[in-house]
C-alpha positions as CSV (number, residue, x, y, z in Angstrom):
1,M,64.9,109.2,197.8
2,A,66.4,112.2,199.6
3,L,68.6,109.9,201.6
4,G,70.0,108.5,198.3
5,I,70.6,112.0,196.9
6,G,72.4,113.0,200.1
7,L,74.5,109.8,200.1
8,G,75.6,110.5,196.5
9,A,76.3,114.1,197.2
10,V,78.3,113.7,200.3
11,W,80.3,110.9,198.7
12,M,81.0,113.1,195.7
13,R,82.0,116.0,197.9
14,G,84.5,113.8,199.7
15,R,85.9,112.6,196.3
16,A,86.1,116.1,195.0
17,L,87.9,117.3,198.2
18,R,90.6,114.6,197.5
19,G,91.1,115.7,193.9
20,P,92.9,118.8,192.5
21,L,91.5,121.9,194.1
22,D,92.1,124.3,191.3
23,A,89.2,126.4,190.0
24,P,87.4,123.4,188.3
25,G,88.1,121.2,191.3
26,L,86.6,123.8,193.7
27,R,83.5,124.0,191.4
28,R,83.1,120.3,191.8
29,V,83.4,120.6,195.5
30,F,80.8,123.4,195.6
31,A,78.4,121.6,193.3
32,A,78.4,118.5,195.4
33,D,78.1,120.6,198.5
34,N,75.1,122.4,197.0
35,V,73.3,119.0,196.4
36,W,74.3,117.9,199.9
37,G,72.6,121.0,201.2
38,L,69.5,120.4,199.1
39,A,69.3,116.8,200.4
40,A,69.4,118.2,204.0
41,I,66.5,120.5,203.2
42,L,64.6,117.6,201.7
43,W,65.3,115.4,204.7
44,I,64.2,117.9,207.3
45,S,61.1,119.1,205.4
46,T,59.8,115.7,204.4
47,G,60.7,114.2,207.7
48,V,58.8,116.8,209.7
49,W,55.9,116.4,207.3
50,R,55.8,112.6,207.6
51,A,56.3,112.5,211.4
52,F,54.0,115.4,212.4
53,G,51.7,115.9,209.4
54,G,49.2,113.1,210.3
55,L,50.4,110.9,207.4
56,E,50.8,107.1,207.3
57,K,51.7,105.8,210.7
58,G,51.0,109.0,212.7
59,T,53.0,111.1,215.1
60,T,52.7,108.7,218.1
61,Y,54.3,105.9,216.1
62,Y,57.4,108.0,215.5
63,V,57.8,109.7,218.8
64,T,57.5,106.5,220.7
65,N,59.7,104.4,218.5
66,P,63.3,103.9,219.6
67,V,64.4,103.4,215.9
68,F,63.1,106.9,215.1
69,H,65.1,108.2,218.0
70,A,68.2,106.4,216.7
71,K,67.6,107.9,213.2
72,M,67.2,111.4,214.7
73,G,70.4,110.8,216.7
74,L,72.2,109.9,213.4
75,L,70.8,113.0,211.8
76,G,72.0,115.1,214.7
77,L,75.5,113.6,214.4
78,I,75.6,114.4,210.7
79,I,74.6,118.0,211.4
80,A,77.2,118.3,214.2
81,L,79.9,117.0,211.9
82,E,78.8,119.4,209.2
83,I,79.5,122.6,211.2
84,W,83.2,122.8,210.3
85,P,82.8,121.8,206.6
86,I,80.0,124.3,206.0
87,V,81.9,127.2,207.6
88,T,85.1,126.3,205.8
89,L,83.3,125.9,202.4
90,I,81.5,129.2,202.8
91,R,84.8,130.9,203.5
92,W,86.3,129.2,200.4
93,R,83.4,130.4,198.3
94,V,83.7,134.0,199.5
95,R,87.5,134.0,198.9
96,Q,87.1,132.5,195.4
97,G,84.3,135.0,194.6
98,K,86.6,137.8,195.5
99,G,89.4,136.3,193.3
100,E,91.5,135.7,196.4
101,P,93.6,132.5,196.9
102,V,91.8,129.7,198.8
103,D,93.7,127.9,201.5
104,T,92.7,124.3,200.9
105,T,94.9,122.6,203.6
106,A,91.7,121.5,205.4
107,A,90.5,119.5,202.4
108,P,91.8,116.0,203.5
109,A,90.1,116.4,206.9
110,L,86.9,117.6,205.3
111,A,87.0,114.6,202.9
112,R,87.3,112.3,205.9
113,I,84.3,114.0,207.5
114,S,82.3,113.4,204.3
115,V,83.2,109.7,204.3
116,I,82.0,109.4,208.0
117,Q,78.8,111.3,207.1
118,A,78.3,108.9,204.2
119,G,78.5,106.0,206.6
120,L,76.0,107.7,208.9
121,V,73.6,108.2,206.0
122,V,73.7,104.5,205.2
123,L,72.8,103.8,208.8
124,M,69.9,106.3,208.5
125,V,68.7,104.4,205.4
126,L,68.7,101.2,207.5
127,A,66.8,103.0,210.3
128,A,64.3,104.4,207.8
129,T,63.8,100.9,206.3
130,A,63.2,99.5,209.8
131,L,60.7,102.2,210.5
132,A,58.8,101.6,207.3
133,R,58.6,97.9,208.2
134,G,57.3,98.6,211.7
135,F,60.3,97.7,213.8
136,G,60.9,99.3,217.1
137,V,57.4,99.5,218.4
């Protein structure tokens, strides 16, 4: 479920970044970004719990499974791609909070990154499905 939340959030963030970036537009960007962050917290916490909490298939199944390694690689790529957007959006939030103008010239590039991340989330869903069905062992 967290993957679906994340996919919707990053897609909406990308769409919001393509729209008007006035005060309401920035609120839409920040709202989608907040949900995207929540999804990341859910992914990491539930993923660690499932892989190392002694549930279902057990830790050995995951750490020896190449599909799990691919899924973790996709997550790592998503996180690496998120560094610039998170820093930029934090700066935007601070400037807006101070009532200062926000330089949104990076918005088109951030929107492209969000689309790439959405594609990577879809690949993570496929990997998660493969893991649930026992592929890769």
